[in-house]
C-alpha positions, 0 to 999 in steps of 0.5 A: 674066734672073733676075738682072735681077728685084728680090726682089719680082718674083722672088717674083711669078714663084715664085708664078706657077709655084705658081699654074700647078701649082695649076691643073694647067697645064704652063706659066706664062702671063700669067694665072699672073703676074697671080695672083702679082702681086696677091699680092705687088705693090708700092705702085703695083701695089696702088694700081692695083688699088684704083683699079679696085676689083679684088680678088684674088678677082675676078681669080682668078674671072675667070681660072678663067672664061677658063681651064680647070683641067688634068686632072691634077697636074704632075710636079716640075721647072721649068715653061716660060713661054708665048710671051706670058708671055715677051713680057710679061717682055720688055716689062717689061724694056723698061719698066725699061730705059726708066726707067733702073732696073737691075732689073724690079720688080712695077710693070714686070711690070704694065705688061708684062702690059698691053702684051702685049694678046693674053695672058689677063692683059690680057683679065682686066684689061680685063674687070674694069676698064673704065678699066684703061688710065688706071690703068696710065698713072697707074702709068707716070707715077708711075714716071717722076716718081719715077725723074726725081727720083732721077736728078737726085740721082744723075746729077751725082755723079762716082761709079762705075757700080756705086755709082750703081746701088746708090744709085738702088735705095736712093733709089727704094725710099725714095721709093716708101715715102714715096709709099705713106705719102702715098697712104694718107693722101690716096688720090690718086696725083697729090697723093701724088706731089707730097707725096712729091717735097716730102718727098724734097727738092731733088734738086740739094741731095741730089746735093751731099750725096751727092758730099760723102760719096762714098768716094774709092774710088768717085770717077770 
């Protein structure tokens, strides 16, 4: 499954294991993934926490209130994941597949943590943000909107599967960066998405441009 994670998502999981060891836990739970997520995140994850007024210190304090620190240091070696952490990652994978994204990103991990309602992470989010459901839905809507724009540009191109996957990732990263700029300027997710879509350009025209520069070896 590690190959299906984006670089940022892998960093989240690496930090999750570090957080588990720091708390002297013999496992990686949803709470540790959440601690990794607030340190790495992504534009949309950062926006979600900002909208809730939740900072890293508040998340860490609430986790420490709900989960006791272990009695001793943990020996070296990879730590196993709890069933709920595994389930959250499965749900994150479902979200990325549903959006036709080849790799799991931090925003998918946030959706997975929220959907795994019985995990410590979901309890922390509920305790700290009364409107967490609305914020997570906003993250989901923005992801869907961005992927829709990208797919309209890449889908019609008569290219190989590998070329399309790579181009999707590049365009999605580009569109996400534009969205982030607009959010910093407007501080409104919906307005930022509209401006990002406008700057991204017409997907049909972009599809024609991509077809025009497609190498002969990638044509199908």
